[in-house]
N, C-alpha and C positions, 0 to 999 in steps of 0.2 A: 255293441261294437263288432263283436266277432262276426257277425252278419255283413257287415260292412266291408270287412277286411275279405270276407270269402266272395261277394257279389262284385266287388271293384274289378277283380281281374276278370269276371266274368264277363262283365258289361263291357269292357275293353275289348277282349276277345271276339264278342259280336259286333261292335263297331269296327272291329279292323277285317271282317270275314269278306267285304265285298269293297271293292273300289274301282272306279274308272277314271281316267286322267286323259285327257287330250290336250294336244297342241295344234292350233290354227292358223296356217300361215295364208291370209287371204290374198289372192292375186286379183280379182275382180269382185265387185260386190255391186254392180249396177242393177242386179236383179230383186224382185220383191220375195219376201218369204212366202214360202210355198207350204204352210203348214196343214191348211185345211185339205184332208183326202190326198195328202202327198204319196205318190207312188215313186219308188226309187229302185233304179236298174242296177243291179252289182255285175260288173265285167271281172272275174276272178284270173281267167287264163287267156282272155283274149281282148282286144283291144275293141272299142265301138267303131263301127262303121258309120260313115257321114260325117257332117259338121258337129262340132261341138267347141264350146268355150270352157277353158279353165276356169273354176272359180278359188279354189283351196287347195292345198295341200295339208293333208291331216295325217298327223302321227298319235295313235291311241294307246293306251295299255287297258287292258280289263283284266282284273284279279279277283279270283272267287275262292273261297273256302269251301271245300266239299260239306262240310259238316254244317256250316250255316248260310251257305250263300248258293250253293249247285257248283257245276262245272262251267268253266267260262271255254267257249266256243266262238269260232271266227263266225259262223252263220248264226248265231243265235245272239249273245250279248254284244260282240264287236259290230255286227250289222245293224243292230237297234242303235248303237251309238252314232255310228256312221250316216244312218238314215236322218237322225235328229238333227244332225250337224248340217247335212246336204238341205235339209228342208229350211231350216233356218236361214241358209245362203241362197236359197232359191234356185238350188240345183235340181236335176230329177236322176243323176246317175251317179255311180262311184265306181272308177277304176282301182281295183286294190293292185298296187304295185309289187308289195311284198309284206310277207306275216311269219310270225312264229307262234306256234301253239307249244307250251310247255308244262310241266307237270313236276313238282316237288312235294313229297309227303302229301300231304291233304289239300295243299293249294295248287291252282291252275293258273294260268296265264296266257293270255294272247296280246301279241304287240304287231300292231299293223301299221302299214305306210300305205296311204290311200291319196287319190286326186278326186277331187269334188267336181264334177262339170255339170252344165247346161247343153242338153242335146237340144239341137236347131231343126 
């Protein structure tokens, strides 16, 4: 009984160590999923040249606990999340509209607003 009392909070702490939530507002969905060997280009401080179609607006939150899940960074965990969503929508590029990276105690957080696109 005593082990259960001690282990329960530790299990909850481990489960809350990492979380990722995303909101996807689809604009256009006529493209097939692009999951096999999907390559995604990220545009962080520049806009893409040439013609493209907007597929979705994505708002994503990535939170990590440094002791159990590592450090949340835009170029690592947030890009991985955006790539998965983009490939699922048939896109091949992401425009990073804005992002915030923050840290409080052992928690790190990335909040990113992006546009998934299909470059022609």
